[in-house]
N, C-alpha and C positions, 0 to 999 in steps of 0.2 A: 557475384564478383569473385574474383579470386582473392587469394591471400596476396597481400602487399604490404610494402613497409610504409609505417604512419610518415604521411609528407603534409607537406604545407599546403592549404588549399591558395586558387589565384592568386587573392588579395595576400595573402603570406598572414593572414589574422589567426587564425586557428587550424589545430590538426584533426587529421578527418580518421575514421575508425581503420583499425586494418583490414577489416572485411565486413562485408555485407552482414554475414551471419555474427559476427561480433560484435554489431550494433544490435541488432535484434535480441541477442541473448544480454545486454547489459539492459536494454529498451524493457524487454518482460521480467528481468532480475529486477529492475526497479517497482515495476508494477506488482511482479507477485512478493508477499510479505507477509505481514502479521495479516493485514484485512483479509486476506484469502485463507488462511490455516485456521487463526486465531478467533476470527470473529466470525465470517460467511456459515460456518457450520451449523452455531447454536441459532443466528438469526433466522435461516434456511429452516430449521425444526420449529421456532416460534413463529411462523410465517405461512405455516402450512405447506412446508417441505416443496412438492415439486411444482405450487403455484407460486412459490416465490424463486423458485430456480428458473423457470417460464418466465417471469417477470424480468430477473437478472439478464438473461440472456437476449432478449428483446430490447433492455435499453442500453445493454452494451452495444446493440447493433445503431440502434439510433441516435445514442450518446456518445459512447466512449469512441467509436471508431472513427466518423466524423471528427470528433474535436481533439483525439491522438493526432490525425491529418494536419489541422489546424495549428496547434502548436508546437509540433516539429516543422511547419513549413514557417512557423515566424521566428523559429530557432535558426532554421539554416537560409533564411534571408537575410537575418540580423547578424548571423556569424559572431555574437557576443553573449553576455551575462543577459537574464531575464528583462533588466528594466530598459538597458542599450536598446534589445532588439526591439520592444515597441516603441522605443523614442527616436529609432531610426528611420520610422513610417511615420511619426506624429510624434513630436518631442512632449506635447501634451499629456501623451498617454504614458509617460513609464510608470505611472501609479499603479497600474495594474501588475507591474513585476515586482513592484514593491509588496503589494498585496500578499504575492505568489510566495517571495521570499521569507514575508513574516509568519505567514499561515505555515509553512514547511518548519520554519526555527520552534514555532508553539506545536506542530506535532512531535517533532523529535525530541519536545521534553518529558513525553509521558511513552515514545515507542522506544526509545533505547532504554529505557526504565525497564518495560515488560521484554524487549531483547535481551537484558541481563538476566531476566529471570528465566528464559531459554538457555542461554551459557549453561548456568548454574545447573540445571537440571541434566542438560546434556553431559556435562562433567559428571555430576552425580549418578546417571546411568552409567558411565565409563567406568569408572573408579569403587562405585560401590554396590552398584546393582539394584534391579529392582524393588527388591524388598528394604531397601534405605529409605522408602518413601512412606512404609506403611508403618501407623504406628498401633498401639494396643488397642485391640478389636479392629484391625484392618482397616484404620480411618487414615486417609489419606490428604483430610482436611486440615489435620493439625501440623503435619509437615510443611504445607503451603502457609497457613497465617504465620507457624511460625518463623517461617523465612520471610514472607514481605511484609512483618511488621514489625520485622528488628531494625534498627534504627541506624545501623551502620552496615551488615552484610549486602543486600540488594543495591548499596552505593557502591560498594566496591566492585562486584560484578558487573555493574551500569558502567562503570570508569574503566574496565580493563577492556570492556566491548567497544566503547569511546574511542579510547587510545590507539585501540589497534585497528578500527576503520579509519581515522584520523593519518594514523602514520601512513598507511598505504597511499592516501589521496595526496600525501606530501610527496609523492613522485609522480604525480599526475594520473588524471584518470581514464587516458586513451589508450597506454599502454598496459602496467600491469592490471589494472582492474578488470580490461578487456579481456586477459588472457584469463584470469582467475574464476570470471563469470561465465565464461565458455565452460567451463568445466560444470561450473555450480548450477546453473541450470537444470539441465542434463541429468544431474546426479538427483537434484529436488523428484523431478518427475518420478524416477526410477524408484526411490526412498517410498516417496508415498505410495505408490501401486504394488510394491512390496508390503507394505503396513496393510493397505487394504484386503488386498488375497487372503494375505494369513489370517486377518480377522475373521474373513467370511468362510474360510474352512476350519477355523478353531476353536469359534465359539458357536456354540448351539442358539439359535435363536437371533443371531447376527443379519440372516438374509430377511428377517419379520423388519428389523430395524432399518435395511435398504429400500424396504417397499413403503416405509413409513416417510423415508427420506426421499423420496423418489417419485411415490405417486401424489398428481396434485389433490389438493384439499381446498375448496373455494368458498368452503361454509361460512369462514370468518376472515375472508380476503377484505380487506378495506380500503380508502386512500391510504390511509399510514402504513398499510403493508408495500402498499407501491411507493411509498415514499420512502421507506427503509430500504427496498430493493434501490431505487435510484442511489441514495445515499452511500451504499453499499458499491455502488459501481463505481460513482466519485472516487470514494476512501480504496478501492480495492485496486482499480486499472492506476489512479494518480492522476486524475483529470483535474487542471484549476491548480496543484501545485508547483506546477513549472517545470514538471518535471522532463517533459519532451521538448518544451523548448530550449533547454539546457543540455538537453543529450541533442536537439537538432543542429548546435552550433558545429556539430562536427561532422555532420553527414552531407556527403557528397553528392554534388550537383546531378548525378548519373542515377542516383538511388530511386527505385520507385516508392516514394512514401506511402501513396495508397495500399499497396499489397505489404510492403513493410509493416505498417499500423493495424492492417487485419491480423498478421501473423502475430504481432505482440498482444492485439485482446483476446486473441484466440487462446496465447497461451495463459494467460490472466485467469480467463473463465473456465478450462481447463483444470486448472490446480485448483480453482476455489471447488468446483464441484468436485474432484477426486478427494480433497480435504472432508467434506463432508461422508464421501465415501467411506472413509476411515475412522471419523470420529462416532456420525451419528449410529451405524450399526452395532458399533462396539459399547457405546453405552447403553443403548435401547436395551440390548441382550442383556447386560449384568443388573439390569433396572434401575439406573444411575439417574440423577437429575440431569436431563438435557438443556435444561433452562438455566442451566448454573451462570450461563452468561460470558464474560470475560476470564473466568477461572475456571471453566470448561477444561481446557487442555491441559492444566495445571492437576488438577483434583482428580478428574473424572478417569484420562487416560491411566494417568500413573497407578492407579487401583485396578483399572482392566489388566494393564501390563502384568501386573505383581501376578494375577490370576491365569494366566496363559501360559502355555510351554514354550520355552524361550523367550519370556516374556523382557528378559534383560535385552536381548540381540533387537528385539520389536521396537523396545524402547529407544535405543539407539539410533535404530534407523528414522525414528518417529521426530525426536527432539534436534537430532544433526540436519535433518530435512526441515524442520523448523528453522535452524539456526540460520543454515544454508539461506533461507528466504529472506530471515531479518538481515544477515550481511548484506547479501545482493540488492537487496532496497538502500541500505545506510548509504552504499558509496555513493548514489544520486541526490539522495535528503539530504547528505550534507554539502553536496557539490553544487547546489543551488541556491544555497546564501553564501558559500564561500565565493563561486564566482562573482556575485554581486560584490561582495565586498573586495574582493581582490583587483576587479577590473572598473567596477563604478565608483568605489570610494579610493580606489590607487591605494589599496594597502600592499600588493604583490601576494606573491602566493605564500610561503609561509606566516607570516604576519596573518594572513585571512584566516588561513586554516586553524591557527592558535585563537585568534578573538573567536570564530563562531565555536569552535570546541569550548572553550570556557563559557560563552552564552549559554550552550546544551548543556554541560555540567550543570552550573546554576539552577538551571530550570529543572533538571532529572534529580537536585537532591528535595528540593520541594515538592517534585511528584510523589518521588520515593517516600518522602516522610509523611505526605499524604495517604499512605497504604500504613502507615503504622503510628507512632507517635502525635503524628497532626489527623488522624483519620477525622477527630471530631468538627474539625475547621472547614467549612461549608462556604460558597459564596453564591451569589443569589444569581437566578436567573429567568428572567423575564417569558411567561407564560399570561398571555393577555386577558383571556376568559377567566383566568381565577387569580390574579395576581404573580406571584413570584415563585420558584421552586428553588431549595435548597440541592447544591451540585459540589460533592468533594472537588480535590484539585483537578484528579484526571476527567470525572464527569463533564465538570465546566471548560475544562480544553475542549473535550472530544465536540460540544455543541459548538464552541467557537470557531473551531477548525474545520471538523465534518460536516456540519449543518448549517454554518454563516458563510465563512470565506470561500471555502472550495464551491459553493454553488454560486456566489457573487463573483469570484472568478471566471467562472464559466457563461454567465450574465455578458459580463463586461466582454470576453474574447470574443462570444458571439456579436457582438455590437461591435466592435473594433474591425472585425474582418469584412463583414456585410457594409459599414457604413464608413469607416476610416480608410481601412487599406483597399476595399472595394473588391468586386468580384473578379475583375480583368486581372490585377495586377497579382491576387491569391491564387488564380489558376494558372497562373502564368508559371509561379513557383511548384505547385501542386505538380503540374504536369511535366516540370522541368524543359520549361518552354516548348512545350508541345510532342515530347519525346513519350509521355503516357498519357492514359485516356483522361480527359478536364472533367472536371467536377459536375454529376448531376443534379436534376431538377429537385429530386428528392433529398440530395445532400445540402442543397438551397434552403428546401424547408424545412430540415432538420435544426438548422444551425439559426434560422432565422425565428419558426415560429415552435416547434416543439422542444427543443433545449431550454427554451426558456421558459417554458410552461411546465415542465418536468421541475425546474429550480422553484418555479413559485411554489409548486405542491411540497416541495422541500420547506422551504421558508413558511409555510403554513405551518407544517408539521412541527417544529422544531420551535416555534413559538406557540404552542399549544392549539392553534384555532383548527386543527385535525387531531380528534381525539381517536 
C-alpha cells in the first residue's frame, strides 16, 4: 500500500495506519522486545541450542501465525478496544479482553523495570564507557548488583522510561509512534547484526560458541523443553496480550492480514535468533556463565565488551538496540490497557494515559524493590506434586502472566473463533470479503486442536506436573 494520510474508517470510529509498512513495523516492534534479546538466548542455551530453536520455529508456525491472524481480525472487525471488540461479536465474551488487559498491565510491572535497567546501561556506555562496568578483579557482577539492589536509582530510570513513552502516547499511537517505529525497527536489525559479526571476528572461540548455539542437541530434550519453547513464543511474539487485537482496530480492510501476520512473526523470530547469535558465542568464548538467566545481558555482555577492541562502540550498539526493542514494545503494551480505560471505561485519552501510568508505576516500584530491599519477600506458587514454591515478585508475576494468563487467553480465543464467532464470519474478515485467500483446513486444525494442546502442556509445566 502506498503512503497516505491517516484517515477515518468507513464508520468514522478509528484512524488507520498511514501505510502497510508502518503497520507491520509497529506490529513487529510490539512483538520484538526483551523477550527476544533478554530472554531467548539463555533459554535456547539451557534447552539444547538448535533443538530449542527448531521447536521455537515450529511452534511459531503452528501457534503464532494463526493466532496473530485471529487477534488482528478480531480487532479489525471490532474497531474498538480489547473488551468492546469481543463484545461486538458476543456481549458475554468481553471478559477475554479484560483478561488480556490485566495480563498486560501485570507484565508491565516488571517489563518497564528491566527496560529502565537497559536505559541506564545505554546511558552508562554512552557517557562513561565500557570500563565503568568493571569493578576490582574485572567483575561486572558488582556493578549490576549495586545498581539493581539500590532502593532508589532503578526506580528513577524506570520512571524516565515510563514517562517518556506515556508522553508520546498522549498524542496518539497511529501518527507519532508509527513514524518513530518505522525508523527504530530497521535500526534494531542493523545494530544486532553489527554486534554479532563484530563478535565473531573479534573473539577467538566465538565460532565454537555459535556451533553450540545452532547445532541441535536432543540428548536432554523433554516436554519441559517443549513447554518452555511454547511459552517463549507466547511471550516473544505477544500472543494473548491483546497486542494484535488493539493494533488490528486500525488496520484498513484492504490489508492482507495473512501475509502481514507472516511478516510480523518472521521479524520476531529473526530478532530472537540473531540475539542468540550475538550473546551465546561471546559468552561461551569468554567462559562465562551462559545460564546466568535474566542477568545474562547485563552481567556477561558488559564483561565481554570490556575485553573487546572497540568495546565501547559495540556496547553502545548492543544496548541502544535493546533499548529500541523495549521502547517499540512499550508503545503497544501501554496502549492495550489505555484504550480499554479510554473507551470502555469512558475516561478519555488524557485521563486514561495518566491512570494507566500511575497503576504501572506503583507496580514498578514494588517489583524494583523486590530486586533490592524486598528481595527476601516471596509469594507462594502452587506446584501440585510437591506443594508450593516460593518466588520473588518478578518470578511470581512471570508465572502468573506468561505461564497462566497468556495460555488461558489463547485457549479462550480459539474457542471464541471456532464456536462463538464462527468460521464463516471469521473467514469473511480474514479474506477481506473474498479478496484474499480463505482459511485453510490446517489452520482450523491448529486453532481447534493443536494450539489448545500446546497450552495444556504449558499449564502442566507451570503447575509442576512436567518436571
